[in-house]
C-alpha positions in Angstrom: -10.2 -112.9 118.7 -12.6 -113.4 116.1 -11.2 -112.7 112.8 -13.0 -109.7 111.4 -12.7 -108.9 107.9 -13.4 -105.3 107.1 -15.0 -104.7 103.9 -13.8 -101.5 102.2 -15.3 -100.1 99.1 -13.1 -100.6 96.1 -10.7 -97.8 95.5 -11.9 -95.9 92.5 -9.4 -95.0 89.8 -8.6 -91.3 89.8 -10.8 -89.5 87.2 -8.9 -88.0 84.3 -8.8 -84.3 84.8 -9.2 -82.4 81.6 -6.2 -80.3 80.7 -8.3 -77.4 79.7 -11.9 -76.4 78.9 -13.8 -78.7 76.8 -13.6 -78.0 73.1 -16.8 -76.4 71.9 -18.6 -77.2 68.7 -16.7 -76.5 65.6 -13.4 -76.2 67.3 -10.6 -78.4 66.7 -7.4 -78.3 64.7 -9.2 -76.7 61.7 -10.8 -74.0 63.9 -7.4 -73.1 65.2 -6.0 -72.7 61.7 -8.9 -70.4 60.7 -8.2 -68.0 63.5 -4.6 -67.9 62.5 -5.5 -66.4 59.0 -6.9 -63.1 60.5 -3.5 -61.4 60.9 -2.6 -62.3 57.3 -5.8 -60.7 55.9 -5.2 -57.6 57.9 -1.7 -57.4 56.6 -2.9 -57.9 53.0 -5.5 -55.2 53.4 -3.0 -52.8 54.9 -0.6 -53.4 51.9 -3.5 -52.8 49.5 -4.4 -49.5 51.2 -0.7 -48.5 51.0 -0.6 -49.5 47.3 -3.7 -47.4 46.6 -2.3 -44.5 48.5 1.0 -44.8 46.5 -0.9 -45.0 43.2 -3.0 -42.0 44.1 0.1 -40.0 45.0 1.8 -40.9 41.7 -1.4 -40.0 39.8 -1.7 -36.7 41.6 2.0 -35.9 40.7 1.4 -36.9 37.1 -1.8 -34.9 36.9 0.0 -31.9 38.3 2.8 -32.3 35.6 0.2 -32.6 32.8 -1.6 -29.6 34.1 1.6 -27.6 34.1 2.4 -28.8 30.6 -1.1 -27.8 29.4 -0.7 -24.3 31.0 2.6 -23.9 29.2 1.1 -25.0 25.9 -1.8 -22.6 26.3 0.6 -19.8 27.1 2.6 -20.6 24.0 -0.5 -20.8 21.9 -1.6 -17.4 23.2 1.8 -15.9 22.1 1.5 -17.6 18.7 -2.0 -16.1 18.2 -0.7 -12.7 19.2 2.2 -13.0 16.7 -0.2 -14.2 14.0 -2.5 -11.2 14.6 0.6 -8.9 14.3 1.5 -10.6 11.0 -2.1 -10.0 9.7 -1.9 -6.4 10.7 1.4 -6.1 8.8 -0.1 -7.8 5.7 -3.1 -5.4 5.8 -0.7 -2.4 5.9 1.3 -3.8 3.0 -1.9 -4.4 1.0 -3.0 -0.9 1.6 0.4 0.5 0.5 0.3 -1.7 -2.6 -3.3 -0.5 -3.4 -2.1 3.1 -3.1 0.8 2.4 -5.4 -1.2 0.4 -8.0 -4.0 2.9 -7.9 -1.6 5.5 -9.4 -0.3 3.2 -12.1 -1.7 3.2 -15.7 -4.4 0.6 -16.2 -4.0 -2.5 -18.3 -6.3 -1.1 -21.1 -6.3 -4.3 -23.2 -7.4 -6.4 -20.3 -10.0 -3.8 -19.2 -11.6 -3.6 -22.6 -11.8 -7.4 -22.8 -13.4 -7.4 -19.4 -16.2 -5.0 -20.4 -16.7 -5.7 -24.1 -20.0 -7.5 -23.6 -21.4 -4.7 -21.4 -20.7 -1.7 -23.7 -23.1 -1.2 -26.6 -23.6 1.1 -29.6 -26.9 3.0 -29.7 -28.5 4.2 -33.0 -31.6 6.3 -33.4 -32.7 8.0 -36.6 -29.2 8.1 -38.0 -27.6 9.3 -34.8 -25.0 7.2 -33.0 -23.9 7.0 -29.4 -23.0 4.5 -26.8 -24.4 2.9 -23.7 -23.7 0.2 -21.1 -25.5 -2.4 -19.1 -26.5 -1.6 -15.5 -28.3 -3.4 -12.7 -31.9 -2.3 -12.0 -34.5 -3.7 -9.7 -37.2 -4.5 -12.3 -37.3 -5.2 -16.0 -40.3 -5.1 -18.4 -41.6 -8.5 -19.4 -39.6 -10.0 -22.3 -36.5 -7.9 -21.6 -33.4 -9.1 -19.9 -31.0 -6.1 -19.6 -31.2 -2.4 -18.8 -28.9 -0.1 -20.8 -28.0 3.4 -19.7 -27.2 6.1 -22.2 -27.4 9.8 -22.6 -30.7 11.4 -23.3 -29.4 13.4 -26.2 -28.4 10.2 -28.0 -32.0 9.0 -28.1 -33.6 12.5 -28.1 -35.4 11.9 -31.4 -37.0 8.8 -30.0 -38.2 10.6 -26.9 -40.0 13.1 -29.2 -41.4 10.3 -31.5 -41.9 7.0 -29.7 -42.4 5.3 -33.0 -38.7 5.7 -34.0 -36.8 2.5 -33.6 -33.9 2.4 -31.1 -31.2 -0.2 -32.0 -28.5 -1.5 -29.7 -25.5 -3.4 -31.1 -23.2 -5.7 -29.1 -20.4 -7.1 -31.2 -22.1 -8.3 -34.4 -25.6 -8.7 -32.9 -28.2 -5.9 -33.2 -31.3 -5.8 -31.1 -34.5 -3.6 -31.1 -34.5 -1.8 -27.8 -37.4 -0.4 -25.8 -37.2 3.2 -24.6 -37.7 3.5 -20.9 -37.6 6.6 -18.6 -35.4 9.5 -19.4 -34.3 12.7 -17.7 -33.4 15.6 -20.0 -32.1 17.8 -17.1 -29.4 15.3 -16.3 -29.0 14.0 -19.8 -29.9 10.4 -18.9 -32.1 7.7 -20.6 -32.8 4.1 -20.0 -33.2 1.4 -22.6 -34.3 -2.3 -22.3 -33.0 -5.0 -24.6 -33.9 -8.7 -24.9 -30.3 -9.9 -24.7 -28.6 -10.7 -21.4 -25.6 -8.5 -20.9 -23.4 -8.4 -17.8 -24.0 -5.1 -15.9 -21.0 -3.0 -15.0 -20.4 -2.3 -11.3 -20.4 1.2 -9.9 -17.0 2.2 -8.5 -18.4 3.8 -5.4 -20.3 0.6 -4.5 -16.9 -1.3 -4.7 -15.2 1.2 -2.3 -13.3 3.0 -5.1 -14.0 6.7 -5.0 -12.9 9.0 -7.8 -9.8 11.2 -7.0 -8.0 13.8 -8.9 -5.0 12.3 -10.8 -6.6 8.8 -11.1 -6.3 7.2 -14.5 -9.6 6.7 -16.3 -10.7 5.0 -19.5 -13.5 6.3 -21.7 -15.2 3.8 -24.0 -17.8 4.6 -26.7 -18.7 4.4 -30.4 -17.5 7.7 -32.0 -18.7 7.7 -35.7 -20.0 4.2 -35.1 -16.5 2.7 -34.2 -17.6 0.5 -31.3 -15.4 0.0 -28.3 -13.2 3.0 -29.2 -11.1 3.6 -26.1 -9.2 6.6 -24.8 -7.2 7.0 -21.6 -6.6 10.0 -19.4 -6.7 11.2 -15.8 -9.2 13.0 -13.7 -8.5 16.7 -13.8 -11.1 18.0 -11.5 -14.2 16.7 -9.5 -17.4 18.6 -9.4 -20.7 17.8 -7.5 -22.4 16.5 -10.7 -19.6 15.9 -13.2 -16.0 14.6 -13.5 -13.6 16.5 -15.7 -11.1 14.4 -17.6 -8.5 14.8 -20.3 -9.5 11.4 -21.8 -10.7 12.2 -25.4 -14.5 12.3 -25.7 -15.7 12.6 -29.3 -19.1 12.5 -31.0 -20.4 9.0 -30.4 -18.7 8.6 -27.0 -21.8 10.1 -25.4 -23.6 7.6 -23.2 -20.5 5.3 -22.8 -18.9 4.6 -19.5 -16.0 6.4 -17.9 -14.2 3.6 -16.1 -11.5 3.3 -13.4 -8.6 0.9 -13.6 -10.8 -1.9 -12.2 -13.4 -1.6 -15.0 -15.9 0.0 -12.6 -18.1 2.9 -13.7 -17.3 6.4 -12.4 -19.5 8.3 -14.8 -21.3 8.6 -18.1 -19.4 10.3 -20.9 -21.6 13.3 -21.6 -20.0 16.3 -23.4 -16.9 18.2 -24.4 -16.5 21.9 -24.9 -16.5 23.0 -28.5 -13.1 23.9 -29.7 -11.4 22.5 -26.6 -9.0 19.6 -26.6 -8.3 17.3 -23.7 -11.4 18.7 -21.9 -14.2 16.2 -21.5 -16.9 15.8 -18.9 -18.7 12.7 -17.5 -21.9 12.8 -15.4 -21.2 11.1 -12.1 -22.8 7.6 -12.0 -24.4 8.3 -8.6 -26.8 10.8 -10.3 -28.4 7.9 -12.1 -29.6 6.4 -8.8 -30.7 9.9 -7.6 -32.6 10.9 -10.7 -33.5 8.0 -12.9 -33.6 4.5 -11.4 -33.7 2.8 -8.0 -30.2 1.3 -7.5 
């Protein structure tokens, strides 16, 4: 037999079979570690949300407590205000009672005279003497600084003869006065002086109305004795005049009848001849009605 040698193709080595799909770009050991961090971030985010929720709950609880506390404080403040208002009411009632009590007590005459001494003047005309006091008026003539009220019968001679000088004395100073308007029917006259004297307030404007039994002080210049003072009470009230037992002598005319506060109730005007403890003062309100604009 002929020796035949068969020629076989060489046996190929078996190809390596990949264990899995080929790794894509960017994949490898590091890529696998990155995908492993996703659960950690999720957990952290969850914890953060839980923490925020806890803090929000705590804040809400705190806010509720503070709100309750504010409500309690506001309620307590409201009660304190009510108590304070009640205290004020009690104080007002006590003040009113004290005013009623003190209003019936005798005045401090020395202090009262000291208070008004620069406002009460002596008025002299043609040898006659009376009194007057400074009042507030809306207008003054040029060159004059104070209006003085007196009784018309004190300056009667000057109203008949305007050339007669009218002199006003305050303390040791004497001034030439100018005669203004007068009203014989109501026995009122107005003078103007160049000195600045403090005007006396009207009692009614200060809320102190005259009442029977109230203490009063009459001040004037009887027989030229300036600031002579007598004390009495109101005996009776009439529409135009006040009756008092405070002594009114010649020279008291035109002076003020004062209450315990040094406020003017009236103008000392006349007494009945032969009578004692029976004097009359024209109500100060008549001045505003008849003579000047108050």
